[in-house]
Biopython code that builds the backbone (N, CA, C, O; Angstrom):
import numpy as np
from Bio.PDB.StructureBuilder import StructureBuilder

atoms = [
    (1, "UNK", "N", (81.981, 101.134, 81.330)),
    (1, "UNK", "CA", (83.387, 101.369, 81.527)),
    (1, "UNK", "C", (84.760, 101.272, 80.790)),
    (1, "UNK", "O", (85.125, 100.543, 79.868)),
    (2, "UNK", "N", (85.465, 102.345, 81.568)),
    (2, "UNK", "CA", (86.808, 102.124, 81.694)),
    (2, "UNK", "C", (87.680, 102.092, 82.012)),
    (2, "UNK", "O", (88.128, 103.074, 82.604)),
    (3, "UNK", "N", (88.346, 101.113, 81.846)),
    (3, "UNK", "CA", (89.422, 100.131, 83.089)),
    (3, "UNK", "C", (91.321, 100.905, 81.596)),
    (3, "UNK", "O", (91.308, 101.399, 80.469)),
    (4, "UNK", "N", (92.409, 100.570, 82.516)),
    (4, "UNK", "CA", (93.311, 100.779, 82.132)),
    (4, "UNK", "C", (94.181, 99.220, 82.652)),
    (4, "UNK", "O", (94.025, 98.707, 83.760)),
    (5, "UNK", "N", (94.563, 98.991, 82.191)),
    (5, "UNK", "CA", (95.465, 97.985, 82.564)),
    (5, "UNK", "C", (97.294, 97.895, 81.906)),
    (5, "UNK", "O", (97.409, 98.057, 80.691)),
    (6, "UNK", "N", (98.106, 97.740, 82.418)),
    (6, "UNK", "CA", (99.742, 97.694, 82.819)),
    (6, "UNK", "C", (99.804, 96.181, 82.714)),
    (6, "UNK", "O", (99.115, 95.490, 83.465)),
    (7, "UNK", "N", (100.562, 95.675, 81.858)),
    (7, "UNK", "CA", (101.517, 94.233, 81.540)),
    (7, "UNK", "C", (102.126, 94.546, 81.303)),
    (7, "UNK", "O", (102.288, 95.526, 80.576)),
    (8, "UNK", "N", (103.387, 93.350, 82.174)),
    (8, "UNK", "CA", (104.696, 94.210, 83.143)),
    (8, "UNK", "C", (104.999, 92.712, 81.973)),
    (8, "UNK", "O", (106.138, 92.317, 81.722)),
    (9, "UNK", "N", (103.730, 92.068, 81.395)),
    (9, "UNK", "CA", (105.489, 90.781, 80.319)),
    (9, "UNK", "C", (104.711, 90.996, 78.827)),
    (9, "UNK", "O", (104.217, 89.994, 78.309)),
    (10, "UNK", "N", (104.630, 91.980, 78.307)),
    (10, "UNK", "CA", (103.997, 91.390, 76.587)),
    (10, "UNK", "C", (105.442, 92.238, 76.438)),
    (10, "UNK", "O", (106.226, 92.719, 77.257)),
    (11, "UNK", "N", (105.429, 92.221, 76.056)),
    (11, "UNK", "CA", (106.869, 91.917, 74.722)),
    (11, "UNK", "C", (107.244, 91.160, 73.248)),
    (11, "UNK", "O", (108.201, 90.458, 72.923)),
    (12, "UNK", "N", (106.262, 91.544, 72.642)),
    (12, "UNK", "CA", (106.006, 91.462, 71.565)),
    (12, "UNK", "C", (104.963, 90.741, 70.230)),
    (12, "UNK", "O", (105.073, 89.553, 69.928)),
    (13, "UNK", "N", (104.006, 91.655, 69.557)),
    (13, "UNK", "CA", (103.429, 91.629, 68.810)),
    (13, "UNK", "C", (102.544, 89.976, 68.614)),
    (13, "UNK", "O", (101.364, 89.905, 68.271)),
    (14, "UNK", "N", (103.307, 88.925, 68.879)),
    (14, "UNK", "CA", (102.269, 88.049, 69.286)),
    (14, "UNK", "C", (101.573, 87.711, 70.548)),
    (14, "UNK", "O", (100.891, 86.701, 70.722)),
    (15, "UNK", "N", (101.903, 89.043, 71.783)),
    (15, "UNK", "CA", (101.339, 88.714, 73.384)),
    (15, "UNK", "C", (99.909, 90.142, 72.507)),
    (15, "UNK", "O", (98.719, 90.068, 72.815)),
    (16, "UNK", "N", (100.123, 90.585, 72.100)),
    (16, "UNK", "CA", (99.903, 91.841, 71.970)),
    (16, "UNK", "C", (98.216, 90.652, 70.918)),
    (16, "UNK", "O", (97.075, 90.848, 71.337)),
    (17, "UNK", "N", (98.271, 90.383, 70.604)),
    (17, "UNK", "CA", (97.355, 89.655, 69.829)),
    (17, "UNK", "C", (96.470, 88.299, 70.280)),
    (17, "UNK", "O", (95.390, 87.743, 70.082)),
    (18, "UNK", "N", (97.871, 88.165, 71.123)),
    (18, "UNK", "CA", (96.594, 87.069, 71.696)),
    (18, "UNK", "C", (96.361, 86.954, 73.446)),
    (18, "UNK", "O", (96.132, 86.121, 74.322)),
    (19, "UNK", "N", (96.651, 88.745, 73.206)),
    (19, "UNK", "CA", (95.942, 89.459, 74.614)),
    (19, "UNK", "C", (94.291, 90.248, 74.206)),
    (19, "UNK", "O", (93.210, 90.430, 74.766)),
    (20, "UNK", "N", (94.911, 90.524, 72.946)),
    (20, "UNK", "CA", (93.577, 90.903, 71.631)),
    (20, "UNK", "C", (92.136, 90.286, 71.287)),
    (20, "UNK", "O", (91.151, 90.719, 70.689)),
    (21, "UNK", "N", (92.451, 89.085, 71.928)),
    (21, "UNK", "CA", (91.760, 88.220, 71.424)),
    (21, "UNK", "C", (91.646, 88.073, 72.431)),
    (21, "UNK", "O", (91.056, 88.891, 73.136)),
    (22, "UNK", "N", (92.213, 86.874, 72.929)),
    (22, "UNK", "CA", (91.668, 86.975, 74.833)),
    (22, "UNK", "C", (90.291, 87.547, 75.217)),
    (22, "UNK", "O", (89.313, 86.842, 75.464)),
    (23, "UNK", "N", (90.307, 88.954, 75.244)),
    (23, "UNK", "CA", (90.259, 89.955, 75.398)),
    (23, "UNK", "C", (88.871, 89.754, 74.347)),
    (23, "UNK", "O", (87.979, 89.263, 75.039)),
    (24, "UNK", "N", (88.334, 89.991, 72.756)),
    (24, "UNK", "CA", (87.184, 90.241, 72.579)),
    (24, "UNK", "C", (86.627, 89.426, 72.868)),
    (24, "UNK", "O", (85.442, 89.680, 73.080)),
    (25, "UNK", "N", (87.231, 87.450, 73.132)),
    (25, "UNK", "CA", (85.997, 87.029, 73.046)),
    (25, "UNK", "C", (85.177, 86.583, 74.326)),
    (25, "UNK", "O", (84.783, 85.544, 74.855)),
    (26, "UNK", "N", (85.138, 88.133, 74.551)),
    (26, "UNK", "CA", (84.259, 88.035, 76.417)),
    (26, "UNK", "C", (83.099, 88.721, 75.603)),
    (26, "UNK", "O", (83.356, 89.528, 74.709)),
    (27, "UNK", "N", (81.594, 88.312, 76.005)),
    (27, "UNK", "CA", (80.545, 89.390, 76.118)),
    (27, "UNK", "C", (80.794, 90.495, 77.125)),
    (27, "UNK", "O", (81.134, 90.591, 78.304)),
    (28, "UNK", "N", (80.264, 91.774, 75.483)),
    (28, "UNK", "CA", (80.316, 92.591, 76.856)),
    (28, "UNK", "C", (81.769, 94.219, 76.688)),
    (28, "UNK", "O", (82.097, 95.345, 77.062)),
    (29, "UNK", "N", (82.029, 93.220, 75.957)),
    (29, "UNK", "CA", (83.906, 93.973, 75.524)),
    (29, "UNK", "C", (82.582, 95.276, 74.447)),
    (29, "UNK", "O", (81.486, 95.170, 73.895)),
    (30, "UNK", "N", (83.454, 96.192, 74.646)),
    (30, "UNK", "CA", (83.062, 97.611, 73.227)),
    (30, "UNK", "C", (83.380, 97.507, 73.067)),
    (30, "UNK", "O", (83.031, 96.726, 72.182)),
    (31, "UNK", "N", (85.412, 97.672, 73.039)),
    (31, "UNK", "CA", (86.626, 98.249, 72.403)),
    (31, "UNK", "C", (87.859, 97.914, 73.255)),
    (31, "UNK", "O", (87.827, 98.056, 74.477)),
    (32, "UNK", "N", (89.337, 97.306, 72.369)),
    (32, "UNK", "CA", (90.390, 97.064, 73.030)),
    (32, "UNK", "C", (91.241, 98.120, 72.418)),
    (32, "UNK", "O", (91.223, 98.301, 71.201)),
    (33, "UNK", "N", (91.925, 98.766, 73.157)),
    (33, "UNK", "CA", (93.524, 98.401, 72.442)),
    (33, "UNK", "C", (94.974, 98.267, 73.229)),
    (33, "UNK", "O", (94.971, 98.604, 74.414)),
    (34, "UNK", "N", (95.307, 98.141, 73.073)),
    (34, "UNK", "CA", (96.381, 97.225, 73.257)),
    (34, "UNK", "C", (97.573, 97.995, 72.253)),
    (34, "UNK", "O", (97.799, 98.022, 71.043)),
    (35, "UNK", "N", (98.400, 98.802, 73.902)),
    (35, "UNK", "CA", (99.887, 98.747, 73.428)),
    (35, "UNK", "C", (100.615, 98.109, 73.487)),
    (35, "UNK", "O", (100.587, 97.432, 74.514)),
    (36, "UNK", "N", (101.864, 97.802, 72.433)),
    (36, "UNK", "CA", (103.461, 97.182, 73.204)),
    (36, "UNK", "C", (104.236, 97.795, 73.429)),
    (36, "UNK", "O", (105.304, 97.277, 73.755)),
    (37, "UNK", "N", (104.115, 99.148, 73.377)),
    (37, "UNK", "CA", (105.774, 99.492, 73.568)),
    (37, "UNK", "C", (105.597, 100.326, 74.949)),
    (37, "UNK", "O", (106.580, 100.802, 75.516)),
    (38, "UNK", "N", (104.507, 100.445, 75.367)),
    (38, "UNK", "CA", (103.871, 101.233, 76.729)),
    (38, "UNK", "C", (103.194, 100.082, 78.078)),
    (38, "UNK", "O", (103.296, 100.010, 79.303)),
    (39, "UNK", "N", (102.543, 99.376, 77.068)),
    (39, "UNK", "CA", (102.529, 97.599, 77.868)),
    (39, "UNK", "C", (101.061, 97.946, 78.358)),
    (39, "UNK", "O", (100.697, 97.274, 79.323)),
    (40, "UNK", "N", (100.105, 98.920, 77.847)),
    (40, "UNK", "CA", (99.251, 99.131, 78.418)),
    (40, "UNK", "C", (98.131, 98.375, 77.697)),
    (40, "UNK", "O", (98.309, 97.897, 76.577)),
    (41, "UNK", "N", (96.781, 98.261, 78.471)),
    (41, "UNK", "CA", (95.805, 97.596, 77.683)),
    (41, "UNK", "C", (94.661, 99.508, 77.991)),
    (41, "UNK", "O", (94.423, 100.095, 79.047)),
    (42, "UNK", "N", (94.369, 99.776, 76.918)),
    (42, "UNK", "CA", (92.661, 100.132, 77.503)),
    (42, "UNK", "C", (92.213, 99.772, 77.365)),
    (42, "UNK", "O", (92.298, 99.239, 76.258)),
    (43, "UNK", "N", (90.954, 99.433, 78.252)),
    (43, "UNK", "CA", (89.863, 98.493, 77.307)),
    (43, "UNK", "C", (87.817, 99.362, 77.882)),
    (43, "UNK", "O", (87.762, 99.728, 79.056)),
    (44, "UNK", "N", (87.071, 99.474, 77.397)),
    (44, "UNK", "CA", (85.753, 99.939, 77.127)),
    (44, "UNK", "C", (84.864, 98.628, 76.955)),
    (44, "UNK", "O", (84.873, 97.744, 76.098)),
    (45, "UNK", "N", (84.058, 98.846, 78.146)),
    (45, "UNK", "CA", (83.208, 97.241, 78.384)),
    (45, "UNK", "C", (82.029, 97.378, 79.563)),
    (45, "UNK", "O", (81.934, 98.199, 80.475)),
    (46, "UNK", "N", (81.144, 96.225, 79.181)),
    (46, "UNK", "CA", (79.841, 96.939, 80.150)),
    (46, "UNK", "C", (79.668, 95.822, 81.858)),
    (46, "UNK", "O", (79.445, 94.644, 82.138)),
    (47, "UNK", "N", (79.872, 96.789, 82.403)),
    (47, "UNK", "CA", (79.831, 95.627, 83.726)),
    (47, "UNK", "C", (78.624, 95.237, 83.944)),
    (47, "UNK", "O", (78.341, 94.746, 85.037)),
    (48, "UNK", "N", (77.982, 95.333, 83.268)),
    (48, "UNK", "CA", (76.498, 94.749, 83.246)),
    (48, "UNK", "C", (77.026, 92.964, 83.265)),
    (48, "UNK", "O", (76.870, 92.185, 84.205)),
    (49, "UNK", "N", (77.523, 92.737, 82.234)),
    (49, "UNK", "CA", (77.981, 91.355, 81.486)),
    (49, "UNK", "C", (79.259, 91.356, 81.758)),
    (49, "UNK", "O", (79.678, 90.199, 81.790)),
    (50, "UNK", "N", (80.691, 92.739, 82.131)),
    (50, "UNK", "CA", (81.830, 91.721, 82.680)),
    (50, "UNK", "C", (81.820, 92.161, 83.534)),
    (50, "UNK", "O", (80.938, 92.875, 84.011)),
    (51, "UNK", "N", (82.803, 91.856, 83.963)),
    (51, "UNK", "CA", (83.742, 91.861, 85.304)),
    (51, "UNK", "C", (84.992, 91.881, 84.767)),
    (51, "UNK", "O", (85.511, 91.193, 83.888)),
    (52, "UNK", "N", (85.624, 93.299, 85.820)),
    (52, "UNK", "CA", (87.507, 93.519, 85.109)),
    (52, "UNK", "C", (87.900, 92.748, 85.949)),
    (52, "UNK", "O", (89.081, 93.077, 86.063)),
    (53, "UNK", "N", (87.597, 91.345, 87.121)),
    (53, "UNK", "CA", (88.644, 91.000, 86.765)),
    (53, "UNK", "C", (88.563, 88.981, 86.959)),
    (53, "UNK", "O", (89.019, 88.041, 87.611)),
    (54, "UNK", "N", (87.540, 89.369, 85.740)),
    (54, "UNK", "CA", (87.114, 88.229, 84.918)),
    (54, "UNK", "C", (88.290, 88.340, 83.907)),
    (54, "UNK", "O", (88.914, 87.350, 83.525)),
    (55, "UNK", "N", (88.480, 89.258, 83.613)),
    (55, "UNK", "CA", (89.784, 89.516, 82.419)),
    (55, "UNK", "C", (90.508, 89.366, 83.219)),
    (55, "UNK", "O", (91.116, 88.296, 83.228)),
    (56, "UNK", "N", (90.713, 90.121, 84.005)),
    (56, "UNK", "CA", (92.289, 89.813, 85.202)),
    (56, "UNK", "C", (92.966, 88.592, 85.211)),
    (56, "UNK", "O", (94.177, 88.376, 85.199)),
    (57, "UNK", "N", (91.932, 87.754, 85.236)),
    (57, "UNK", "CA", (92.128, 86.108, 85.722)),
    (57, "UNK", "C", (92.313, 85.928, 84.253)),
    (57, "UNK", "O", (93.398, 86.385, 83.891)),
    (58, "UNK", "N", (91.567, 85.381, 83.238)),
    (58, "UNK", "CA", (91.787, 84.945, 81.896)),
    (58, "UNK", "C", (93.332, 85.615, 81.345)),
    (58, "UNK", "O", (94.091, 84.810, 80.805)),
    (59, "UNK", "N", (93.606, 86.473, 81.423)),
    (59, "UNK", "CA", (95.251, 87.041, 81.359)),
    (59, "UNK", "C", (95.516, 85.810, 82.505)),
    (59, "UNK", "O", (95.489, 84.587, 82.369)),
    (60, "UNK", "N", (95.644, 86.218, 83.073)),
    (60, "UNK", "CA", (96.404, 85.556, 84.401)),
    (60, "UNK", "C", (96.532, 83.969, 84.140)),
    (60, "UNK", "O", (97.468, 83.279, 84.542)),
    (61, "UNK", "N", (95.482, 83.536, 83.434)),
    (61, "UNK", "CA", (95.444, 82.036, 83.823)),
    (61, "UNK", "C", (96.685, 82.161, 82.826)),
    (61, "UNK", "O", (97.676, 81.589, 83.279)),
    (62, "UNK", "N", (96.927, 82.903, 81.296)),
    (62, "UNK", "CA", (97.741, 82.484, 80.204)),
    (62, "UNK", "C", (99.069, 82.933, 80.672)),
    (62, "UNK", "O", (99.934, 83.246, 79.853)),
    (63, "UNK", "N", (99.291, 82.986, 82.033)),
    (63, "UNK", "CA", (100.495, 83.355, 82.205)),
    (63, "UNK", "C", (101.359, 84.990, 82.606)),
    (63, "UNK", "O", (102.345, 85.363, 83.241)),
    (64, "UNK", "N", (100.290, 85.567, 81.803)),
    (64, "UNK", "CA", (100.857, 87.292, 82.579)),
    (64, "UNK", "C", (100.300, 88.698, 83.053)),
    (64, "UNK", "O", (99.463, 89.458, 82.567)),
    (65, "UNK", "N", (101.074, 88.749, 84.170)),
    (65, "UNK", "CA", (101.075, 89.820, 85.170)),
    (65, "UNK", "C", (100.529, 90.738, 84.859)),
    (65, "UNK", "O", (100.496, 90.945, 83.646)),
    (66, "UNK", "N", (100.020, 91.469, 85.534)),
    (66, "UNK", "CA", (98.469, 92.953, 85.343)),
    (66, "UNK", "C", (99.514, 92.831, 86.360)),
    (66, "UNK", "O", (100.105, 91.865, 86.842)),
    (67, "UNK", "N", (99.574, 94.284, 86.571)),
    (67, "UNK", "CA", (100.859, 95.108, 87.175)),
    (67, "UNK", "C", (98.864, 96.398, 88.175)),
    (67, "UNK", "O", (99.061, 97.369, 88.906)),
]
sb = StructureBuilder()
sb.init_structure("model")
sb.init_model(0)
sb.init_chain("A")
sb.init_seg("    ")
for serial, (resi, resn, name, xyz) in enumerate(atoms, 1):
    if name == "N":
        sb.init_residue(resn, " ", resi, " ")
    sb.init_atom(name, np.array(xyz, "f"), 0.0, 1.0, " ", f" {name:<3s}", serial, name[0])
structure = sb.get_structure()
C-alpha cells in the first residue's frame, strides 16, 4: 500500500531524521521518502503487517501534526 502524509511541523533535518527512523523501525515498511521542503512523507508498506493509523499515532506521540 502506498500512502502520502503531510506533516505540518516538520521544520529541519533533525525532524526528517527522527521521522525516517521512527517509520523505518516498523515491521512492514518497504520504503519511506521524507521531503522536508514540501513536508510530505511518501510511504510504501505491507497492510497485512502494519496499519497507517499505527504510523500516524507513533508520529503524533513524538509531537508531529499530521494534516
